[in-house]
C-alpha positions in Angstrom: 83.4 54.6 -8.2 80.4 53.4 -9.6 76.8 52.9 -8.1 74.9 49.7 -7.2 72.2 50.8 -9.6 75.3 51.9 -12.6 76.4 48.1 -11.7 73.2 46.9 -12.5 72.8 48.9 -15.2 75.4 47.2 -16.8 74.2 43.9 -15.8 71.1 44.7 -17.7 72.7 46.1 -20.9 74.8 43.1 -21.2 72.5 40.2 -20.9 69.8 42.2 -22.8 72.2 42.5 -25.9 72.9 38.8 -25.6 69.4 38.6 -26.1 67.6 37.6 -23.3 64.1 38.5 -22.4 64.0 40.4 -19.2 61.3 41.5 -17.2 61.5 44.3 -14.7 60.4 43.5 -11.0 60.7 45.0 -7.7 61.2 43.8 -3.9 58.1 44.5 -1.6 58.7 44.3 1.8 56.5 44.3 4.8 57.1 43.9 8.6 55.5 40.7 9.9 53.4 40.4 13.4 56.7 38.9 14.9 59.0 41.5 13.6 60.5 39.6 10.8 60.8 41.3 7.3 59.0 39.5 4.1 60.0 39.9 1.1 57.8 39.4 -2.2 59.4 39.9 -6.0 57.1 40.8 -8.2 57.1 42.1 -11.8 56.1 45.4 -12.5 54.0 44.8 -15.7 50.4 44.2 -15.5 50.5 41.2 -17.4 53.6 39.1 -18.1 52.0 36.4 -20.3 52.8 38.2 -23.6 56.2 38.1 -22.8 56.5 34.0 -22.6 58.6 32.7 -25.5 59.6 36.5 -26.6 56.5 37.3 -28.1 57.3 40.3 -26.6 59.9 42.2 -25.3 60.3 45.3 -23.3 63.1 48.0 -25.1 66.5 48.3 -22.8 65.4 51.8 -22.6 62.5 51.3 -20.2 64.7 48.5 -18.3 67.3 51.2 -17.9 64.6 53.6 -16.4 63.3 51.0 -14.4 66.6 51.3 -12.3 66.1 54.7 -11.6 62.5 55.2 -11.2 62.0 52.1 -8.4 63.3 52.2 -5.1 63.9 48.1 -5.1 64.5 47.2 -8.6 65.1 43.9 -9.7 65.2 41.9 -13.2 64.2 38.8 -14.0 65.0 36.0 -17.1 61.7 34.7 -18.8 62.5 31.2 -19.3 62.0 29.5 -22.3 62.5 31.0 -26.1 64.6 33.8 -26.4 64.7 37.0 -28.9 68.0 35.4 -29.7 66.3 32.5 -31.2 68.0 30.6 -28.2 65.9 28.3 -25.4 67.0 29.1 -21.7 65.9 27.1 -19.1 67.1 27.8 -15.0 67.7 26.0 -11.7 66.6 27.4 -8.4 68.5 25.6 -5.7 67.4 26.8 -2.3 70.2 25.9 0.2 73.4 26.6 0.9 74.4 23.1 1.8 77.7 22.5 0.2 76.8 18.7 0.0 73.9 19.8 -2.5 75.6 22.4 -4.5 78.3 19.2 -5.0 75.5 17.0 -5.9 74.0 18.9 -8.3 77.3 20.2 -9.9 78.1 16.6 -10.4 74.5 16.2 -12.3 74.4 19.0 -14.4 77.8 21.0 -16.0 78.7 23.8 -14.6 76.9 27.0 -16.8 76.2 30.3 -15.7 75.3 30.9 -12.4 74.8 32.9 -9.2 74.7 33.1 -5.8 71.1 34.0 -4.0 70.4 34.6 -0.4 68.6 31.3 -0.4 71.4 29.4 -2.7 72.0 29.8 -6.3 70.4 29.8 -9.8 72.3 27.5 -12.9 71.5 28.9 -16.4 71.4 26.6 -19.3 70.8 26.6 -22.6 68.8 24.0 -24.2 69.2 23.1 -28.1 66.3 21.6 -30.3 63.2 22.2 -31.6 61.4 25.0 -29.4 58.0 23.4 -29.9 59.3 19.5 -28.6 61.3 21.5 -25.9 58.0 22.8 -24.4 56.6 19.7 -25.2 58.6 17.4 -23.4 60.2 19.3 -20.9 58.2 20.9 -17.7 58.5 23.1 -14.8 59.3 20.9 -11.9 60.1 21.5 -8.1 62.2 18.6 -5.8 61.5 18.8 -2.0 63.2 16.6 0.8 65.2 17.1 3.7 69.2 16.7 3.4 71.2 17.1 7.0 68.6 18.0 8.2 67.9 21.1 6.2 65.2 21.8 3.9 66.0 21.8 0.3 64.1 23.2 -2.6 65.2 22.7 -6.2 62.8 24.3 -9.1 63.6 23.5 -12.8 62.5 26.6 -14.4 61.6 25.5 -18.5 58.8 27.4 -20.0 56.4 30.2 -18.7 58.2 31.3 -15.4 60.6 33.9 -14.2 64.0 33.6 -12.6 65.4 36.9 -11.1 68.6 37.0 -11.7 69.9 41.1 -11.0 69.0 43.3 -8.3 69.7 43.4 -4.4 70.6 39.9 -3.2 72.0 38.7 -6.3 75.3 37.9 -7.1 76.4 38.8 -10.8 75.9 36.0 -13.4 79.4 33.9 -13.8 80.7 31.4 -15.8 79.7 30.5 -19.4 75.9 29.5 -20.5 76.0 25.8 -21.5 73.8 24.1 -24.2 72.7 20.5 -23.4 71.4 18.9 -26.6 67.3 17.6 -26.4 67.6 14.2 -27.4 
């Protein structure tokens, strides 16, 4: 029977081989005075900027070693230009509200996605000149209240991470959809 760490390694191998730029991360937990547990997800690298737009890529062997050497290994996609010369962005929707899910999926094609503890992620490929994509598209955050619940949607386009593998993240499902920058 496969362990969680074996499954995590398979997920990393799959997306690394598809050309994703992946950063190792971890979860730091601390107990608050009121007894709740606060989780912070952080890269284990001292500097992540050199990995933006695939200027650098961590070798697969190092990513797999991270699974065995950290108590709470997680991994993140570096949004933007990838080693496979594609441009990936993501949406982080922090709500489990079914109406929000339907609203998002009505306006954005169902692409590669996953459930998270707070909601879900959608990953999209943007086709076009990478420098124009970087110039035109911006990271955006939209927040509001729907049905009495706080809703937060982040559009992650460049120079940022989207955590996708590790504790609290379902396996990625579906197929990556490509949108053309017009």
